[in-house]
N, C-alpha and C positions, 0 to 999 in steps of 0.2 A: 504493500500500500504506500502510495506517495505521501509526502508531507502535506500537500494540498488536500488529498483525500481524507487524511486523518483529521485535519482541522475542520473540514467540512462536516465530518461525522460528529465531532465534539460539539460544534456550535448548533447543530440541528435543532435541539429543543428550544433554543433562544434566537433562531435565525432572523426573526422579525424585529429584534431588539438589540442586536449586537452589530457593531461595525469593526472590521478588521482590515489591516493593511500590513503585508509581510514582505520584506526584502531579504534576499540572501546576497550579501555584499551589495552590488548595485543592480541586481536583477529583481524585478517585481515578480514574486512567486505566487502570491494569493491576495485577493481582495474581495471583500463582501460588504456592500453598503459603505464603501470607504469614503465616498463623498457626501454621505448623509450628515448634515449639520446637527450637532448635539450640544447641550450645555457643556461648556469647557471645564467647569470646576477648576481645580488647581493646575490643569494643563495650560491655562492661560499664562502661567508663570514662565513657560518656555518662550513665549512671545516677548515678555518683559525683559528676560535675560538677553535674548538675541538683539533686541533693540539697543539696550545699554551697551553691549559689547561692540556693536557696529558704530554707535555714536562715539564711544571713547573706551579704550582699553586701559585708561588710567584708573585703576580701581582703588587708589589711595585717597581719592577725594572724600572729604567728610560729609556726612548727611546728618542734619539735625533731626532728632526724634521728635522734637516739639512741633514739627511742621505738619504732622499727621496724627489724628486721634488714634489711640490704642484700640485694637479690635481683638476679639477672642478667636476661638477655633484653634486650628493647628498652629504650632509654633511655640517658641520659648522667649521671644523678644519681649513679649508683654510682661514677663516676670522679672526682667532685668532692670537695674537702676543705673542708667547711663544717659548722658545728654546727646552724644554723637557717636557714630560708628563710621568707619570707612565703607565705601560702596562695596568693596570686596566682601566684608563680613555680612552686610545686609543681603547680598546676592547668595552667599553661601547658606545663610539661614533660610532664605526663600526656597532654595532647592532641596537642601539636605534634610530639613525638618518641615518643609512646606509651610513656612511661616507666613501667615496672612498679613500680619502687621508689617513685616518686611516687604511683602509685595506691594502693599499700599504706599509705603514710603517710596518705593521705586516708581510707582505710577505718579505720585506727586512730584517726584524729582524729574521725571522725563516728560510728563503730561500724557493724558489719554490720546490726544490728537496725534502726538508724535509716534506713539506706539502703533496706532492704527495706520498712520502714513507709512511706517516701515513695513507693516504687513502687506499693504496694497502694493507698494513699490516692489516688494520681493516676491510677489505672486501668490501670497497667502490670502486669497480673496474671500475664503469662507471662514476665516478666523477673525473675530471682532471682539474688541474690549469695549463694553458699554457701562461698566460700573466697577467700583473698587470691591475687593473681597469683603464679604460679610455686610454688604450694604443692603439691608433688608428693605429699606424704603424704595430704592430704585428697582430692586428685584420684584417688589409687589406691583410695580408699574409695568412689569413685563420686560424690563431692561436687564438682559443677562449677557454673559460672555459665551461665545460659541466657537467651536472648531470642528474639524472632521478627523477621522482616523488617518486619512491621507496627509493632511496638513500637520497633524500632531507629530507623526513620525518624521515628516519632512523637517519640522523644526528641530527635533532631537538630532537627526542626522546632520543637519547644518551646524548645530552647536558642537557636537562631538568631533566633526571633521574639520571645522574651521578654528575652534578655540580649545586646544588641548588642555589649557589651564582649568577648564570647568569640569573635566572628567572626574576628579576626586569628589566633587560635590554630588554627582550622580551615582558614583560607585559606592559612596558612603551614605546614600539615601536611607533614611530611617524607616520608611514605610515599605516593608518587604513582604507583606502578607498576601500579595496577589500573584503576579507572574513568577517570581522566584521562590514562592513559599515552600515548595516540596523539597527543595535541596539547599536552601540558603544557609542553613546551620550545619550542613554536612561537609566533610572534607571534599573539595572539588576544585578543579582548575578552571572552572567557568566563571568569568566575570560578568556581572550584570549591572549595567548603567541604566537607571530607570527613574521615572517620575510618575506618580500616581495622582488621581483626582477622585473625589467622591462628594456626594450630596444626596438629597432625598431621592431614592431610586436611581441613583447615578453612581457608576463605578467605572474607572478608567485606569489603564496602565500602559505606558509606552516605554519600551526597553530595548537596549542593545545587549544581546547575548554574545560573548566573545570567548573563544578558546584559541589559544595560540594566535595565529594571524587570520583566523576565520571569524567573521561575525554575521549574525542574523539580527535584523531590526524588526520589531513587532509592535504595532499599536492595536490595543483592544479597548473599545468603548462600548459601554452598555447604559441604557436608560429605559425606565419604565417597567422594570422587572420587580415583582413583589417578593420573590423568593431570593433574598440576598445570600443565604447560605449556599444555594445552588449556584449563584453567580460567582461567589468566591471559590467554589469547587471548580467551576469552569476555568477561572484564571489559573488555578494551580495545574489543571490538566494541560492547558495550552502551554504554560511555561515548561512543564516537564517534557512535553512533546518537542519543543524547540531545543531544550538542553540535550535530549537524547539524539537529536539529529546532527549535533555538532561533532 
């Protein structure tokens, strides 16, 4: 059975709710609803990171934490007592612990318009930033952030291929309960660089699986599924399938 056949079989119970895009090196191997726009959740942080690095790779610039209100959800920055941090540390927190406050600091630093301009200019036309993280008022008005599996994996591939300095942030990603979950704590020579996203009936993970000089890039996005336990099992199955194929 081919890799594509195995994935098609695994996603069958959720085929109307899951979007997948899979690359083996630079070859597109499998896609399913890959251009279906879905709530981005924390995957929007990939767009924020890419914009900042293209604007400036000087990551020592300080950011005042007083410029943006503290928000809850994922992350540790809300618990710290400091007035400023360098851009480097804010970005690292935004990726490695999916820090929402850090993401909002970067949105304030760059501006929403600048991030959306970067996305459009670089061909990410289905990814859009319309609100800060944890902004329930704008969310209630129907203003959400969106992306697709195709564009999410495109953003991750762009970042890993263009800016090697960000690789440790993805490699040391603290949210590992989705695609890498079945083998992450086991002795293995497979490296997984990933970024997750979640919300009400929303679960995503985009990842690069790398062994030696071979890598496979996978984006899995789900929305609208009531059975979250089943969704998490699906992520684990898909991740194990990719790991076994390397």
